[in-house]
C-alpha positions in Angstrom: -2.3 2.3 28.2 1.4 3.1 27.8 4.1 0.8 29.2 7.8 1.7 29.5 9.8 -1.1 27.9 11.2 -2.5 31.1 7.8 -2.7 32.7 6.3 -4.3 29.6 9.1 -6.9 29.7 8.6 -7.6 33.4 4.8 -7.9 33.1 4.4 -9.2 29.6 1.6 -11.6 30.5 -0.3 -8.6 32.0 0.4 -6.5 28.8 -1.0 -9.3 26.7 -4.1 -9.8 28.9 -4.8 -6.0 28.8 -4.4 -6.0 25.0 -7.0 -8.8 24.8 -9.4 -7.1 27.2 -8.9 -3.4 26.8 -7.3 -2.9 23.4 -3.9 -2.0 22.1 -1.1 -1.4 24.6 1.6 1.0 23.7 5.2 0.2 24.7 7.6 3.2 25.0 11.4 3.4 24.8 12.9 6.4 26.5 9.5 8.1 26.5 8.9 7.6 22.7 6.3 5.2 21.3 8.2 2.1 20.1 5.7 -0.7 19.7 2.1 -1.6 20.1 0.8 -4.9 21.5 -2.5 -6.0 19.8 -4.8 -8.9 20.5 -4.9 -11.4 17.7 -8.5 -10.3 17.1 -7.5 -6.7 16.6 -4.6 -7.7 14.4 -6.8 -9.9 12.2 -9.3 -7.1 11.9 -6.5 -4.7 10.9 -5.3 -7.1 8.2 -8.7 -8.1 6.9 -9.2 -7.3 3.3 -5.6 -6.3 2.6 -4.0 -8.2 -0.2 -0.9 -10.2 0.5 2.3 -10.0 -1.5 1.3 -13.1 -3.4 -2.1 -11.5 -4.2 -0.3 -8.4 -5.5 2.0 -10.4 -7.7 -0.7 -12.6 -9.1 -2.9 -9.6 -9.9 -0.3 -8.0 -12.2 -1.1 -7.2 -15.8 -1.8 -10.1 -18.1 0.8 -11.2 -20.5 -0.1 -10.7 -24.1 0.9 -13.5 -26.5 4.0 -11.7 -27.9 5.4 -11.1 -24.4 4.7 -14.7 -23.3 6.4 -16.0 -26.4 9.5 -13.7 -25.8 9.8 -15.0 -22.3 9.5 -18.6 -23.4 12.1 -18.4 -26.2 14.7 -16.4 -24.3 18.0 -18.1 -23.5 17.9 -20.6 -20.6 21.5 -20.0 -19.6 22.7 -17.1 -17.5 23.5 -14.0 -19.6 26.5 -13.1 -17.4 29.9 -14.7 -17.3 29.9 -16.8 -14.1 33.7 -16.9 -13.9 35.3 -14.1 -12.0 
């Protein structure tokens, strides 16, 4: 169901209830789709199996020994002049 923004604001509890019982509720702004209200169950199903940012970062390429050594021995002080 589509809800103009003003109606969705005025009847938010109804929008949420319908999202839980009937599925996603579309909120429009000046006749254009602007947002979708989902039940928590629908949202969880949508996100299921998708990696998080942390998963993406941790699944990056493994460091070989030469790269790990280069990172370890690099200077510990900032490379830029901090005085401006």
